[in-house]
C-alpha positions as CSV (number, residue, x, y, z in Angstrom):
1,M,84.4,103.3,83.1
2,T,87.1,101.3,84.7
3,T,90.2,103.3,85.8
4,L,93.3,103.4,87.9
5,I,94.3,106.7,89.3
6,R,97.3,107.9,91.4
7,V,97.7,110.6,94.0
8,H,101.0,112.4,94.5
9,P,102.3,115.8,95.7
10,R,102.4,119.0,93.7
11,S,105.8,120.6,93.1
12,F,106.9,123.1,95.7
13,L,106.3,126.0,93.3
14,V,102.8,124.9,92.5
15,L,102.1,124.3,96.1
16,L,103.0,128.0,96.9
17,L,100.9,129.3,94.1
18,L,97.8,127.3,95.3
19,A,98.3,128.1,99.0
20,V,95.6,130.8,98.8
21,A,93.2,128.6,96.8
22,S,90.2,126.8,98.2
23,S,90.9,123.9,100.5
24,F,89.9,121.4,97.8
25,V,90.6,121.5,94.1
26,R,89.5,119.2,91.2
27,A,92.1,118.4,88.5
28,A,89.4,117.7,86.0
29,E,85.6,117.3,85.9
30,D,85.9,113.5,85.8
31,L,88.4,113.1,88.7
32,P,87.9,113.4,92.4
33,E,88.6,116.5,94.5
34,V,91.9,116.4,96.4
35,P,93.6,118.9,98.8
36,N,95.2,121.8,97.0
37,D,98.8,120.5,97.7
38,V,98.0,117.1,96.2
39,V,97.6,116.0,92.6
40,V,95.3,113.2,91.3
41,S,95.9,111.8,87.8
42,L,94.6,109.0,85.6
43,F,97.1,106.1,85.2
44,A,95.1,103.6,83.2
45,K,91.6,103.0,82.0
46,E,89.6,100.6,79.8
47,P,90.3,98.7,77.6
48,L,93.7,98.4,79.4
49,V,92.0,97.4,82.6
50,R,88.7,95.8,83.4
51,N,87.1,95.7,86.9
52,P,90.4,96.1,88.8
53,S,90.0,94.9,92.4
54,A,93.5,94.4,93.7
55,I,96.8,96.2,93.1
56,T,100.4,95.9,94.4
57,F,104.0,96.5,93.2
58,D,106.6,93.9,92.5
59,A,110.3,94.2,93.4
60,Q,111.0,96.0,90.1
61,G,108.4,98.7,91.0
62,R,105.9,97.5,88.4
63,L,102.3,98.0,89.1
64,T,100.6,94.6,89.3
65,V,96.8,94.5,88.9
66,G,94.2,91.7,89.3
67,H,91.3,92.3,87.0
68,G,88.9,90.8,84.5
69,P,85.3,89.7,83.9
70,Q,84.7,87.4,86.9
71,Y,83.1,89.9,89.3
72,R,80.2,89.8,90.1
73,G,78.3,86.6,89.0
74,P,80.7,84.2,87.2
75,A,79.6,80.8,85.8
76,P,82.0,77.9,85.5
77,E,82.6,78.8,81.9
78,T,83.2,82.5,82.5
79,E,86.6,83.7,81.2
80,G,89.1,83.9,84.0
81,D,90.6,87.0,85.6
82,R,94.2,87.8,85.0
83,V,97.2,89.5,86.6
84,D,98.9,92.1,84.4
85,F,101.8,94.5,84.7
86,L,100.7,98.0,83.7
87,L,103.7,99.6,82.0
88,D,104.4,103.3,81.4
89,D,107.1,102.9,78.7
90,D,107.6,106.6,78.0
91,G,107.5,107.9,81.6
92,D,104.6,110.3,81.1
93,G,102.7,109.0,84.1
94,V,100.2,107.1,82.0
95,A,100.3,103.4,81.3
96,E,100.5,102.5,77.6
97,R,100.4,98.7,77.7
98,A,99.5,95.7,79.8
99,H,101.7,92.6,80.0
100,T,99.9,89.5,81.3
101,F,101.8,87.7,84.0
102,A,99.2,85.0,84.9
103,K,95.6,84.2,83.9
104,G,92.7,81.9,84.4
105,F,91.7,82.9,87.9
106,N,88.4,83.1,89.8
107,S,87.5,86.7,90.9
108,I,90.8,88.2,92.1
109,Q,90.3,90.1,95.3
110,G,93.8,90.3,96.8
111,L,97.5,90.2,95.7
112,A,100.8,90.1,97.6
113,W,104.4,89.6,96.3
114,R,107.0,87.7,98.3
115,G,110.2,87.8,96.2
116,G,109.3,86.1,92.9
117,D,106.2,84.5,94.3
118,L,102.8,86.2,93.8
119,Y,100.0,85.2,96.1
120,V,96.6,85.6,94.5
121,A,93.3,85.5,96.5
122,N,90.8,84.0,94.0
123,A,88.2,82.4,96.2
124,P,87.6,79.5,96.7
125,D,91.3,79.3,96.2
126,L,94.5,80.9,97.4
127,T,97.1,80.5,94.6
128,I,100.8,81.1,94.2
129,V,102.2,81.9,90.8
130,R,105.9,81.9,89.8
131,D,108.0,82.8,86.8
132,L,110.6,80.0,86.6
133,D,112.4,81.0,83.4
134,G,112.6,84.8,83.7
135,D,110.3,85.7,80.8
136,D,107.8,87.7,83.0
137,V,105.1,85.0,82.4
138,A,104.2,82.6,85.3
139,D,105.1,79.0,84.6
140,E,104.0,77.4,87.9
141,Y,100.6,77.7,89.6
142,V,100.3,76.3,93.2
143,R,96.8,76.0,94.6
144,L,97.8,76.5,98.2
145,F,94.3,76.5,99.8
146,T,90.9,75.7,98.4
147,G,87.3,75.4,99.7
148,L,87.4,79.0,100.9
149,G,83.9,80.0,99.8
150,S,82.8,82.2,96.9
151,L,83.6,85.7,95.9
152,E,80.8,86.9,98.2
153,H,82.5,87.8,101.5
154,G,85.5,86.0,100.2
155,L,89.3,86.0,100.7
156,H,90.6,89.5,100.5
157,G,93.5,91.4,102.1
158,L,96.9,89.6,101.7
159,N,99.8,91.1,103.6
160,F,103.3,89.8,104.4
161,A,104.1,91.2,107.8
162,P,107.4,91.8,109.7
163,D,107.1,88.4,111.4
164,G,107.5,86.9,107.9
165,R,104.0,85.4,107.9
166,L,101.1,85.9,105.5
167,Y,98.1,87.6,107.0
168,L,94.7,87.2,105.3
169,S,91.3,88.7,105.8
170,K,88.3,86.4,105.2
171,G,84.6,87.1,105.1
172,N,82.0,84.8,106.5
173,T,81.0,82.8,103.4
174,K,81.9,79.1,103.9
175,G,83.2,76.5,101.5
176,R,81.6,73.3,100.2
177,N,83.3,71.3,103.0
178,T,83.8,68.2,100.9
179,L,87.0,66.1,100.6
180,E,87.2,67.3,97.0
181,Q,87.1,70.9,97.9
182,L,88.2,71.2,101.5
183,A,89.4,74.2,103.4
184,P,92.2,73.9,105.9
185,K,91.0,73.3,109.5
186,A,91.4,76.8,110.7
187,F,88.9,78.1,108.2
188,R,86.5,75.3,109.2
189,E,86.9,76.3,112.8
190,L,86.2,80.0,111.9
191,W,82.9,79.0,110.2
192,E,82.1,76.4,112.9
193,L,81.8,73.6,110.3
194,P,82.3,69.9,111.3
195,S,85.0,68.3,109.4
196,P,84.1,65.5,106.9
197,E,85.2,62.0,108.1
198,G,88.9,61.5,107.2
199,A,89.5,65.1,106.5
200,P,93.1,66.3,107.0
201,D,93.9,69.4,108.9
202,F,95.9,70.8,106.0
203,P,95.1,69.4,102.5
204,E,98.1,69.1,100.3
205,P,98.8,72.0,97.8
206,V,98.3,71.1,94.2
207,V,101.0,72.2,91.6
208,F,100.1,73.0,88.0
209,T,101.8,74.4,84.9
210,A,100.4,77.4,83.1
211,E,98.9,75.0,80.6
212,T,97.3,72.6,83.1
213,Y,96.1,75.1,85.7
214,Q,92.5,74.7,86.9
215,H,90.9,76.8,89.5
216,N,88.0,75.4,91.7
217,Y,84.6,77.0,91.6
218,K,82.0,78.0,94.2
219,E,78.7,79.5,93.2
220,P,78.5,83.3,94.0
221,Q,75.5,83.1,96.3
222,D,74.8,83.5,100.0
223,D,76.2,80.5,102.0
224,W,77.2,81.8,105.4
225,G,79.4,80.3,108.0
226,R,79.5,81.5,111.6
227,Q,81.9,84.4,111.1
228,G,84.8,85.9,109.2
229,G,88.2,86.9,110.6
230,I,91.9,87.5,110.2
231,L,94.2,84.5,109.8
232,R,97.9,84.0,109.3
233,C,100.2,81.3,108.1
234,D,103.8,80.6,107.0
235,P,104.6,81.3,103.3
236,D,104.1,77.6,102.4
237,G,100.6,77.7,104.1
238,S,101.7,75.8,107.2
239,N,100.9,76.8,110.8
240,L,97.7,78.4,109.7
241,E,95.8,80.0,112.7
242,I,93.0,82.4,113.5
243,V,94.3,85.8,114.7
244,A,90.9,87.6,115.2
245,R,87.3,86.7,114.5
246,G,83.8,88.1,114.9
247,M,83.8,89.8,111.5
248,R,81.3,89.8,108.6
249,N,83.3,90.8,105.5
250,P,86.6,92.4,106.3
251,W,88.0,93.6,102.9
252,D,91.5,94.9,103.6
253,I,94.0,95.3,106.4
254,A,97.3,97.1,106.7
255,F,99.9,97.6,109.4
256,D,101.9,100.6,110.6
257,D,105.6,100.9,111.6
258,R,104.8,99.3,114.9
259,F,103.0,96.3,113.4
260,Q,99.6,97.6,114.5
261,W,96.8,96.6,112.2
262,L,93.9,98.6,110.8
263,G,91.1,97.5,108.5
264,T,87.4,97.7,107.9
265,D,84.5,95.3,108.2
266,N,81.4,95.6,106.1
267,D,77.7,95.2,107.2
268,Q,74.5,95.8,105.2
269,T,72.4,97.4,107.9
270,Q,74.3,98.4,111.0
271,G,77.1,100.3,109.4
272,D,80.6,99.4,108.4
273,K,83.3,99.8,111.1
274,F,87.0,100.3,111.5
275,I,88.8,97.4,113.2
276,A,92.3,97.1,114.7
277,P,92.6,93.3,115.0
278,F,94.9,91.7,117.5
279,F,95.4,88.1,118.6
280,G,92.4,86.6,120.3
281,A,90.1,89.5,119.5
282,H,86.3,89.0,118.8
283,Y,84.6,91.8,117.0
284,G,81.0,90.6,117.7
285,W,79.7,89.1,114.5
286,G,78.4,85.5,115.2
287,H,79.2,85.7,118.9
288,E,77.8,82.6,120.5
289,W,76.2,84.1,123.5
290,S,76.4,88.0,123.5
291,Y,76.2,89.7,120.1
292,D,77.0,93.4,119.8
293,W,78.2,95.0,116.6
294,E,79.6,98.3,117.9
295,G,81.0,96.8,121.1
296,K,81.0,100.0,123.2
297,G,80.9,99.1,126.9
298,H,80.3,95.4,126.0
299,L,82.9,93.2,127.6
300,P,82.6,90.1,125.3
301,T,83.4,92.0,122.1
302,V,86.1,94.5,121.1
303,P,84.8,98.0,120.4
304,A,84.9,99.4,116.9
305,N,87.9,101.6,116.3
306,G,86.0,104.6,115.0
307,P,82.5,105.6,114.2
308,L,80.2,103.2,112.4
309,F,79.5,104.4,108.8
310,E,77.1,103.7,106.0
311,G,79.7,103.0,103.3
312,S,81.8,100.2,101.9
313,G,85.3,100.0,103.3
314,A,87.8,98.8,100.8
315,G,91.6,99.3,100.5
316,V,93.7,100.4,103.4
317,V,97.4,101.5,103.4
318,W,99.8,102.9,106.0
319,F,101.6,106.1,104.8
320,N,104.8,107.4,106.4
321,E,106.8,108.6,103.5
322,P,108.1,112.0,102.4
323,T,106.3,112.0,99.1
324,L,103.1,113.6,100.3
325,P,102.8,116.7,102.6
326,E,104.0,116.2,106.2
327,R,100.6,116.3,107.7
328,F,99.8,113.0,106.0
329,R,102.7,111.1,107.4
330,G,102.1,108.6,110.1
331,T,98.5,108.0,108.9
332,F,96.3,105.3,107.4
333,F,94.4,106.0,104.2
334,V,91.1,104.1,104.1
335,A,89.1,103.8,100.9
336,D,85.3,103.8,100.9
337,W,83.9,102.4,97.6
338,L,80.3,103.4,98.2
339,R,80.9,107.0,99.4
340,R,83.7,107.3,96.9
341,V,86.2,108.9,99.3
342,I,89.6,108.2,101.0
343,Y,89.6,108.9,104.7
344,V,92.7,110.0,106.6
345,Y,92.9,107.9,109.8
346,R,95.3,109.4,112.3
347,P,96.0,106.7,114.9
348,E,95.8,107.7,118.5
349,W,95.7,105.4,121.5
350,K,93.2,106.1,124.3
351,G,94.2,103.5,126.8
352,S,94.0,100.2,124.9
353,Q,91.7,101.5,122.3
354,L,92.9,102.7,118.9
355,E,91.0,105.7,117.5
356,S,91.5,108.3,114.8
357,A,92.5,111.6,116.5
358,G,89.7,114.1,116.7
359,V,87.1,111.9,115.0
360,K,83.7,111.4,116.7
361,T,81.6,111.1,113.6
362,L,82.3,110.3,110.0
363,D,82.1,114.0,109.0
364,D,85.1,114.7,111.3
365,F,87.5,112.8,109.0
366,E,89.8,114.7,106.7
367,L,89.6,113.4,103.2
368,L,92.5,112.7,100.8
369,A,90.1,112.3,97.9
370,D,86.4,112.9,97.4
371,A,84.3,112.2,94.3
372,G,81.2,113.9,95.5
373,G,79.2,111.4,97.6
374,G,77.9,107.9,97.5
375,R,75.7,106.2,94.9
376,A,74.0,103.0,94.1
377,M,75.8,100.2,92.2
378,A,73.5,100.6,89.2
379,M,74.6,104.2,88.9
380,S,78.3,103.4,88.7
381,S,79.3,105.9,86.0
382,G,80.6,109.4,85.7
383,I,83.5,110.5,87.8
384,L,86.5,108.1,87.6
385,F,86.6,107.1,91.2
386,D,85.2,104.0,92.8
387,P,88.1,102.9,95.0
388,T,88.6,99.2,95.6
389,D,92.3,99.0,96.5
390,M,95.3,101.2,97.2
391,A,99.1,100.6,97.1
392,I,102.1,102.9,97.9
393,G,104.3,103.0,94.8
394,P,108.1,102.9,94.8
């Protein structure tokens, strides 16, 4: 079952009535447990949404979702993913309809609005879509980058930051590295790929209409470059550069009120880890002469910013709003798809190292939501909670 849920505060009266209840309550048997002063509710489910992997809100406060049939093993002829507005017309807290804004994408794994421009991470492409005539349907599709590898360890977290630049998280799958499907030079450097003869540093973007749009395709299979990392560029794609590297598959990143980043990086065998990337950082994966995944007491690599964990780090958001109880303000929420929980990460500096206050092991984390433990992908059914992304609503 594919669903979108929302978490919000209980009313003051209900909060008082539940103050003596157990520390966690479940709103329904098919929803995750949440603290007793928080409510979790279902916003949308199939057939309105299908495999949602990225969400955000536009300037009008409309929930924008990237979803469709592309994940996990698309062929060239597979129907494309789409971007929809999910609309609650009667204000009852449940979406009644979906309005398609743009369609025909590879597996969508990241979304970010900048004014009327929607940036779509649909590896091997990064695409901008625009509504030019005000009818809430995109008319122009700009393939800003291509050659970025497949949906495996692909292009994920898109964030516009206070410096006005677009930040991107990219896993270690590499592109085809041909003149026909060529990544910008910074990606080639991240993967340590030689450039084809005559290759430009920044291939020109390609502009399409809604009728002529064609995405590129990269087979969803293992095809690794040296490493993944965090990159940034200007809104038009220029001045692209590597911010931090040494990652395997960073899914999402978010920044706090002081422009400090937090994200997660995924590994199959050694544990996922929390990362707080900064310019010039190397987090260990693919290190040329001194590899260490955790990085503790290891000068060539930046230490992990929390305990390693057997999970699948997904969406990350910074929360500092009055809409949830005060104890949650000034924290990051970090989703774990495999364990089916949301961690509350309370940032605390210990010298130059960012950690979550009071957390030594994974069990020390307070949870915003808990669906009852991890499970294998083949068992993905039952409780409506396999978090892939999060966004703070208006």
